[in-house]
TIKESE-988216 format. One record per residue (C-alpha): residue number from 1; x, y, z. Coordinates in Angstrom, 2 decimals. Each point is the difference from the previous one (the first is absolute). Layout:
residues N
ZADO resi       x       y       z
ZADO  NUM       X       Y       Z
...
***
This chain:
residues 64
ZADO resi       x       y       z
ZADO    1   -0.94   -3.84  -12.39
ZADO    2   -1.32    1.07   -3.38
ZADO    3    1.84   -2.16   -2.02
ZADO    4   -1.53   -3.04    2.06
ZADO    5   -3.37    0.99   -1.64
ZADO    6    0.83   -1.47   -3.22
ZADO    7   -1.18    3.34   -2.28
ZADO    8   -3.25    0.47    2.16
ZADO    9    1.57    3.23    1.15
ZADO   10    2.25    2.86   -1.36
ZADO   11    2.04    2.17    2.08
ZADO   12    1.23    3.44   -1.04
ZADO   13    2.07    2.19    2.12
ZADO   14   -0.36    3.93   -0.33
ZADO   15    2.51    2.58    1.29
ZADO   16   -2.24    2.61    1.66
ZADO   17    2.79    2.53   -0.36
ZADO   18   -0.11   -0.26   -3.74
ZADO   19   -3.67   -0.28    0.02
ZADO   20   -1.51    2.10    2.49
ZADO   21   -3.29    0.42   -2.08
ZADO   22   -0.65   -3.82    0.77
ZADO   23    0.80    0.40    3.55
ZADO   24   -2.36    2.79    0.35
ZADO   25   -2.81   -1.74   -2.01
ZADO   26    0.13   -3.23    1.97
ZADO   27    0.81    1.72    3.21
ZADO   28    3.33   -1.49    0.79
ZADO   29    1.37    1.62    3.10
ZADO   30    2.31   -2.56    1.25
ZADO   31    2.41   -2.60   -1.35
ZADO   32   -0.76   -2.87   -0.76
ZADO   33   -3.26    0.46   -1.11
ZADO   34   -1.43   -3.11   -1.87
ZADO   35   -3.13    0.47   -2.10
ZADO   36   -1.75   -2.83   -1.59
ZADO   37   -1.75    0.92   -3.25
ZADO   38   -2.45   -1.63   -2.39
ZADO   39   -1.16    1.58   -3.24
ZADO   40    1.36    3.36    1.12
ZADO   41   -1.74    0.00    3.47
ZADO   42    1.58   -0.34    3.25
ZADO   43   -1.44   -2.99    1.63
ZADO   44    2.20   -0.29    3.22
ZADO   45    3.15    1.42    1.44
ZADO   46    2.34    0.08    2.94
ZADO   47    2.76    2.23    1.73
ZADO   48    3.08   -1.34    1.36
ZADO   49    2.15   -3.10   -0.12
ZADO   50   -1.74   -3.08    0.28
ZADO   51    1.19   -3.54    0.88
ZADO   52   -0.04   -2.96   -2.41
ZADO   53   -3.01   -1.39    1.41
ZADO   54   -1.90    3.43   -0.19
ZADO   55    1.11    0.34   -3.64
ZADO   56   -1.20   -3.20   -0.97
ZADO   57   -3.56    0.41    1.79
ZADO   58   -0.14    3.32   -2.03
ZADO   59    0.63   -1.50   -3.34
ZADO   60   -2.26   -2.89    0.90
ZADO   61   -3.03    2.24    0.65
ZADO   62    0.76    1.98   -3.28
ZADO   63    0.03   -3.23   -2.34
ZADO   64   -2.43   -2.02    2.27
***
């Protein structure tokens, strides 16, 4: 889904077992947790598995 955005969105995956400091800082209590960040700030997030339509709506909301 991210690849379909043609560079407007970048995805990074973090192993919270290796980076517990980030999990604590961003209050990640369940996996998967997806954080949308802009200029270092969390602008949106969701927890749990989403279907393709929900992911597309999430990304479109972010990029306008």
